[in-house]
Structure formats: C-alpha cells, structure tokens
C-alpha positions in Angstrom: 230.0 36.3 67.5 232.0 33.5 69.1 231.6 29.8 68.7 231.6 27.8 72.0 232.0 24.0 72.2 231.6 22.2 75.6 232.8 18.7 76.4 231.5 16.1 78.8 228.9 17.0 81.4 229.3 20.7 80.6 227.0 20.4 77.7 224.0 20.3 80.1 224.6 24.0 80.7 224.1 24.7 77.0 220.6 23.0 76.9 222.2 19.6 76.1 223.9 20.9 73.0 227.6 20.7 72.8 228.1 23.8 70.8 226.6 27.1 69.8 227.3 30.7 68.6 227.0 33.6 71.0 227.6 37.3 71.1 229.6 39.0 73.8 230.7 42.6 74.2 234.4 43.3 73.4 236.6 42.9 76.4 234.5 40.1 78.0 236.8 37.7 79.9 236.5 33.9 79.8 235.3 34.0 83.5 232.6 36.5 82.7 231.5 34.4 79.7 231.2 31.3 82.0 229.0 33.3 84.4 226.7 34.4 81.5 226.4 30.8 80.4 225.8 29.6 84.0 228.7 27.3 83.7 230.3 26.9 87.2 233.9 27.9 87.2 234.7 25.0 89.6 233.6 22.5 86.9 235.9 23.8 84.2 239.3 22.1 83.9 240.6 24.4 81.1 239.6 26.6 78.2 241.2 26.8 74.8 240.7 29.7 72.3 241.6 29.2 68.7 243.6 26.1 69.7 245.6 27.6 72.5 245.0 27.1 76.2 244.1 30.4 78.0 243.5 31.5 81.5 240.1 32.7 82.7 241.2 36.4 82.5 241.7 36.1 78.7 239.5 38.6 76.8 237.6 36.9 74.0 237.2 38.5 70.6 234.8 38.3 67.8 235.4 35.2 65.7 237.0 33.2 68.5 236.5 29.5 68.6 236.3 28.6 72.3 236.4 25.0 73.8 235.5 24.4 77.4 236.7 21.2 79.0 235.5 19.8 82.3 237.5 18.9 85.3 238.6 15.3 84.9 238.5 13.1 88.0 239.7 9.5 88.3 240.6 7.0 90.9 
C-alpha cells in the first residue's frame, strides 16, 4: 500500500479527498499510477516520494508516501 496526497485542484480526481491509501503492483511507475487515478499528466507540476522529488518514471514501492502537486500558473 502507498499513501497518496494531492494538492490544489488535483483533489477532485480523488473524489474531493486530498489523500488516500492505494495498492499498486511492484514496479508501477508514477506515470502509470497517475493514469490509474485518472489524474492528467499535464496537470501535474511535480511529484515527491518520501520527501524527495522524483520523475514520472520512478517506480513506487510499498510504504511510499507520495505527494502530487499541480502545475502552478500565475500572471
């Protein structure tokens, strides 16, 4: 099981909850996880796992704490 926390508008993809616990097979990448959760890759600014920023090819492991941050736009 992994714990996933989303920030900002990304929480709408988790049924308006900002966190939850999920099970993924070993070897699942961050990008594959986003697809399973129906979170559009284009809306993700960055992902951290256990407090370290990772790329979308990172393979998640059981017990990981994953934070998904949205793209930030300003003007």
